[in-house]
N, C-alpha and C positions, 0 to 999 in steps of 0.2 A: 504494500499499500504506500509506504514512505517512498519507494522507487517511482511510483507514478505521480506522486504529489511533487517529487524532487524536480521532475521534469517540467512541471509546470512553474516550479519556482526558478527555474534556470539552474538546477544544480544545487540549490541550498538546503541543508538538511536542519532539522530541529535541535541536532547536536552541536551545529555551528554557533548556537546563541547569538542572533543577531544583534550586531552593534546598535540597531534602532531601539533597542529594549534595554531596560535596567531592572534589577531586581529591587523591588520595594513593596510596600503594602503589607498585607498579612491580616490575620484576624485574630483578635484576643477575646477572651471570655470576660469582659469588664467586670461585670457584676458577679463572677464567680459561681454562678449557678450550675455549669456542668462540673466543676470541680468538687463542688459540695456532695456529701453523701446524702442519701435520701431522708436520714433523720436530722440533718442539720437544717436550721431555719435560713430562709432566703427573704429579701425584700422584694416585693412585686413592683418594680419601678415602671413607671411610664415616663412621662417627660418630669413628673414629680412622683411621689408615691401614690400609686392607685388606690383609692378608698371608696367605700360607699357604691352609689349608682355607678360610678366611672368603672369601678373594679368588676362588676357583674357584666358591663358591657365591653369588657377587654378580653378577647378571646385566649390571649396568651396566659392569662392569670385566673380566669373565672373557673370556679369549681362548682358552680350550680348548689345544690342541697348538700355537698360535702364540704361546705365551710363548717369548722368546728365552732362550738359555742364561744370560745376564746377569741378565735378569728372574727366572729361576728361582732364583738364587743369592739375589738381592737381596730376594726376598719369600717365602723360605722354601718353595718349591714343589718342591724336590728330593724325588724319590720318590713324590710325589703325582700325577704324570703319566709316562706312557711317555717314554722318551728321545728319540723323533723331534720335530723341530721342523718344522712346515708352515706354509705361507703362508695368508692369508685366502682367496686366490684359489683354492687347492686345496680348502679348507674348504667354500667355496661350490659348488665344482663336485661335490664328493661329496655334499653335501645335496641339491642340484637333482637330482641323479641318484636319491637315495632317495626324494625326494619325487614324482618322476615314476613310481615303481614303483607307487604306490597307485592304484587304480582309481576309488576312492570319494572324492568331493571333501570330505566330512567327515572322512575320514582324513588328508587333506592339510591341512585347516583345523587338526586337533589337532597335527599334526607341527609346523606353523608357530607354533601358540600355545606348544608346549612348547619351542621354539627361543627365542622371545621371553622366556620365563622363565628361561632358562639363558644365554644369550649375546644380548644386546640387539643390539650393534653388527653381528654376523653376520646376525641376523634382518632388519635394516633394509637390510643390503647386498643381501641375496637379494631384498628386494622392490624396491629401487630399480633394481637391474639386470635385473630379469625383472618388471617392472611388470604387463606385458600379460598374462602367463600368470598371476601370483599375484594381481591384483586381484580376480578373481572368487572366489578361495579365501578370502582374508581379509576381504572386503567381499561386496556382493552379486554372485550370489544365495546363495552357500554360508553366509554369516553368518546367514541366515534359519532354516536348517535347524539350524545351531549353536545358535540360540536356543530353538528348539522343544525340543533335546535337552540343554540347558544343565545341567539338574540332574543328568543321568547321566554327562555328561562332565566335571563340575566336578572340578578337581584342588586348585586354589589360587586364593585371591582374586586379582584383577587391578585392583581398584579399591575405591572406598568403598562401602558399602551404609549407607542412611540410612533406617531404618523408623520407623513410628509409636512404637516402644519408645524411640527417641532423641529424642522431642519433649522440648524444654528443654534439651537437651544437644547440639544440633548443633555448637556451636562447639568444644566439647571433641573431638567425632568428628573434626572437620576437622583438628584438631591432632595427632590419631593418624596422620595420613599423614606419611610420614617426609621428604617434600620439602617445603620450605617456599616455594621461589620458583616459583610456579605462573602460567602465562600463559594457558592455555587449560582449561576444565572443559567436558565434554560430559556432559550429564545427561538421563536418562530416566526415566518413571515406568512405562514398559513397557506402557501401556494401548493402544498402536496400532503395533506393530512390523511394519515394512514393510507388506505387505498381509495379515499373518498374525494380526491382532488383538491380543487382550489376552495377553500372555506373562509379566505379572508381573515378579517379581525377575529372571527369567531373561532380561529384555531387556538385561542388562548386556553381552552380546555386542556390541550396536550401539556404545555409547560406546567399549568398547575397540577395535572395528575402526575407528571414525572417527578416533580419537587416534593409531591407527597410521599412518593416511593423512596426518594432519597432520603427522607427522614425516617419513615416506617421500616424500611428494610435496610438502609445504610446507616442510620443513626445520625445523620446530619441535623444540628439545630434547626427548627423551622424558621427561626429569626435570621438564619444565615442564608436562607434560600430566596430567591427572587426570579419569579415568572414574568417574562417580558414578550410581547407581541410587536412586532414591526409591521405596521399598517402602511403598505404602500399601493392600496387599491386592491381589487380583485377582477378577474375576469369571468366570475360566476353571474351569469345574467339573472339566474333565480334570486340570488342575494341582492343584487343592485336594484331589483324591482321589489324587494320584500321590504314592507314598512317597519318591520322589527329588526331589519338589519342594523348592527350597532357600530360598523365601520365606515370608513371613507367610501362614498359613493361615485367611484371613478375606476376607470380600467388601471390594470397594474403598471406601475412606473417600472421602466426597464433601463438598461445601458447606464449612462453616466449618472443620472439622477438617482438611480438605484444604489449604484456603487458608492456615490458620494455620502448617502445617507447612512449606509452600512460602515464606511470608513469613519465618519463622525462618531457613530455608535460605539465602535470598538476603542477609538481612542478616549473616549468620555468614560468607558467601563474603567479602562485601565487607569487613567488620571483619578477617578473617583474611588476605585477599590483597590488599587494595587496591581502587582505582576501576578500574584498567586491566586487571584480569583479564577475559577473554571468557568468558561463560556461554553455551554453545550448547544451546538445548532441543532434543531429539530425539525423534521419535516419540511425542509428547503426542497425545491424542485432540483432536479439533477444538473441543470445548467448553472445553478448556483452554488450547489452543496459542495461540489469538488473544488470549484473556485475559491470558495471562502475557506476551506479547509486548507488549501494550498497557500492562499495569501496570508493568512494569519498563524499559520502554524509554527513559524519561526520567530514570531514577535509576542504571541500571546498563549495562554494555556487555553487551548481549545480542543473540543472534543465533538464529533458528529455521531450520535447514537445510531442513526440509520446506516451509516456507512461502517463505523468501527465497532460500535456496540452489537450491532446484529452479527456482524463478521465473528466477533470473539465468541458470542454464544452459540453460534451455528458450529464453529470449529470445536468447541468443547463437546457438543453433541456428537459430532463426527469420531472425535478421537475416542470418546466413551463407547460408542457403538462399535469400534472396533473389536471389543471382547466379544460381541454378538455375531458379527459378520466375518471376523477373521481378517488376517493380513495386517500389514502396516499401512499407513496413509499413501505411500508411494504405489503400494499394489493396486489401488483403486482408481477408476475413471470416473469423473464427476460431469454430470450434464446439468446446466442451469436452464431453467425457463425463466427469462427476466434478466435484462444487462443493463439496469439502472444502477443506481448508487448503492442499493442492497447487495444486488447480485454481483457486481463487480467488486464490491468491498470484500465480501465473503470469500469469492474467488481468489482474491489477492492474498488473503490471510491464509488461506488453506495452501497456497502455493509457497508462502513465505514459510510456514511450519515444515512443509514438505522439503524445501529446500535446506532448512535448519538440520532435520534429521538425515538428510541423505548427503549433505555437503556439496550438492549440485547447485549450480547458478539458478536463480529463480527464473531466467527465461526457459530453461529447460523444464523445470517442473510446472510451469504453466500450461505446458502441452498436455498434461493429463487432464485438463479443466476445458469444457466445451460450454459455449452459451448460446441459447437461442433468444432473439428478440422477435419484435413484431414482424419482421421481414424474413425469419428463418435464421438458420445456423450462421453464426457469426464465422466468416471464412476469409481468406486472403484476397479474393478477388473483390470484396466489398471495402477493402482498406481505406480507399480515398473518400468514401461517403460516410465513414463512421465517426462518431463523436470522440474525442480524445481518449476518454476513459475506457472505450471499447476496444481500441486498437491494440492493446497487447493480447487480446484473446482472439485474434483474426489468424487462426491456424491454417496451413494449407489443407484444401479439402474442396471436393466438388461441393456446388451450392445444393442446400437441402432446405425444403421449402417449410415443412411442419415439424412439430415436435415429435409426432409418432415415427416419422421418417427419420429424424435424427436418433432417437432411441434404437432403432433398428440398424443403423450403420454405425454408430459411436459405441453402441452396447455398454452402456453406463452401468456401474455397480452401485452408485449413489445418484438419485434424482432429487434436485432441489429446486422449489418454486419460490420466486421472489416477484412475480410478474404483476400483482395487484389485480389480477383477473381471476375471477371464481369459475370453478368447474373446468378448468383447463387440464387437469391430470385426469383424463376421460378412462373409461373402463378398458379401452383399446391400450391405451399408454401404460396403464398400471399392469395390464396383462402381459404386455411386451416386455416390460423391464423385469417382470417376475419369470418370465420364460427364460431370461438370461442368468438370473442369479436365484441360488437357493433362498438367500435371505436380502432382499433388496432393502436398500435404507432410503425411505421416502420422506422429504421433508417439506411439508405444504405450509409456507411460512407467513403467506399474505395475511393481512388484517384488514377489516374486521372479519368475524366468522363468514360473512356473505362473500367475501373475497377470497376465501381459502380455495387453493387449487383443487383440493377435494376434501372430503370428511374423513375422519378416522374410520367410520363404518365402511366406506366406499374402498378405502385402501386395504383393509383387514379382508374384505369380502371378495375383491377383485384379485387379490393375491393368495386367495384360499388360505389366510390366516398366516403367511409367511413373511409379511413385510414388517420391517421395524419403523414405526411411524413416529413423527414428532410434527407438530403444528405451531403456527404463531399464536393463534386463538385456542382457548381450551376446549376439550371435547370430553364428554362424559365415557365412563368405561363402557366397552360394547362387548356382548357375548355372541360368540360364533361357534356353531358346532359344539356347544357344551363347555367352551373355554372363554374365561373372560379376558379381554385385551385392554390395556391400559396404555393410552398414549401420551407421550412427553410433549411437554409444551416449551418450545425454543423461545422463550419469553426474554426480552432484554433485561427485564426486571431482575434477572439472575446477576448481570454483569455490571449495569451501569451505577447502581447504589454503592456496591462494594468497590467498583473502580474510582468514582469519585472520592470516595472515603480515604482510598489508598493515596490519591494525590495530595488530599487535604493533610493527612496526618504527616506526609513526607515533605509537605512545603514544596511540591514539585512545581516547576515553572515551564515545563513543556510536556507534550504526550508525545511518545514514540512507539512505533509498531511493537517493540519488544515488551512493552508494558501490556499491549493487548494479548501477546502470546501468553504472558505471565498470568493473566486473568482466566484464559481459555485452559490452561494446564491446571489451575487451581480448581475450578469448577468441575473439570473431567475428573480429577482425583477423589472429589466427594460423592460419587455415585457409588452406592454400597451394594453389596451382593444381593441383598433382597430387592433392590430396584431392578437389576438386572434380570432376576427370576420373573419379574412382571413385563419384562420387554422394555422397560425404562432406560432412557439414556440421559436423564437429568434427575438430580435428586429432589425430594419433596420440598415444596416451598414452606411448609411448616418449620423447616430448619433454616429459613433463609438469612436470618441474622448471624448465625453460624458460618454459613456460607459466605457472606459479605465480609466477615471479618477476615476470613482466610484468603479471600480474592484482594481485599485491601492490603493485607501483609505481603502477599506476593508482588503487588503492583508498587508497593512501597519500597520493597527490597530491590526491585529492578531500577527504580528511580535513583536510589543511592548508587547502585552498581554503575548506572550511566552517568552520574555526575550531575544530576537534574533535581536532586532533592536540596532543600535549604534549611530544612528543620534539623538542627545538629545539638548535640551529639545523636546518632542513630539509637533508637530504642533498641535495649538487648533482645526482647521478645516483641515481635511486631504483631502477632496474632493478639496477644494480651493487651498490648498498646491501643490496638484498633478497637477491642471491646470496649476498653476504659474510657475512650472517647465518644463512645456512642450515646446518644441522646436516649433517655429513658422516659416514657409519657406517664409515669406514675405522679400523683399529685405532690406538690411540695407543701411543707407546712410555712405559714406566714408569721412574721413576728409582728 
């Protein structure tokens, strides 16, 4: 991946540490909340000490009926609450019962967002303790529907909106955000939300959801997370004509106007928050995603989850699957449907890992990987008409028009879908790949569920129960011929929270491909024997905080090894250090 981006940067590497940048900034736990043990008293600071009605309206400190008698006296809460004092555990039980009453996932999403805006710690307690049940609600697939309807369900802002109207004033806008110590920014321009296309300003649901997972799964403080939407307009006619649309009503800005706005934004972020703030680009269209990663990779701490996070989690699944399908990575032939930012990013990281294992040049290992786009198999004769990120995958071969034909001539052992188009792994395709392999690895990664290349049920039925299957969105267990099949979820949430935590705890100032490989290796090692027996190639999400701590430790270790870490001295035990830095959502006692 870095080799592709270096070509766009005219040979500049993230390890060169561009003279355009300097190490500065950093995040401190000013009030000592995270260093305090759970039984120590902390002060609920706002701009002054929050008390009374103000305290009940502050989601960071509100505890609802869990305020003790002593706290009610000390903070002028008498009469503002019913007399009963309840525990956080009882609150959690009551709320989960309420959420389970809703039949429509979007209603559950809205209930969770309402809770996040009123009682932050309770929101994260619910999410941490019920992660497998609530992850599909606050993240994919439900967040996709929420973005589509964001204008009509919008109640209060949950992040910063930076539009073309703010050009020349972006630094001032950043200073309007109440928190000063920001560690992670997730930013989108809404042009390619999941597999749903251009949702403009309504893409804000994605940064909000991603950062909720950074906290719940990776343990970053909520106050250190900032969701941002860059609004440059939308080309979605339905939204432009929708009276509930909340964004700029104009066609998308492109070219110099777009580039200047992003350039001002990136400069303002570094000026306001320092060198070590992580900027995660999310759901940008292909033509901007690679360019932004290449442009800012040597001067900022930047990460693109669609390109790098997806690649890392898929590589981890492939490496883990080798125990079930046999052979080494280099023994397998890969065929992708989809050659956008996700597909090419995954392909490049697999080739990089293969190169690392075999000691062969990456140009050689790429030849084991083939990609199919909307025009058919990517081959050498198409070289002149290809976008830059597709060119490394144009191998010598006769033109092939369809995926089914490509399966028959390439004979892949691993079939990966990142097309964003549903139902493209047809019965004929799955049967063809199953006729070539005893245990084909099939990964249908597109989100949301409606855009998945095939369902778990289809993959198992059409392969006669022989496929090892993983998907981007979750599928229920499926019984076929008396056997229950469990499908793995190649969910980026396995990687990015722990990856981000690793960057933060090491004080990393750049992202390097070796860090992505380190994250993949850590995740693959955590798949247990009982998971393999079920046909799973990912560990259960119920262990996600342990998973994130191990990934963070591996990533941090690689940052120290590469000389990209600034938090010195290096902690002796990085796993324990990562765990000690994690935010815990249990209530604190106020003095």
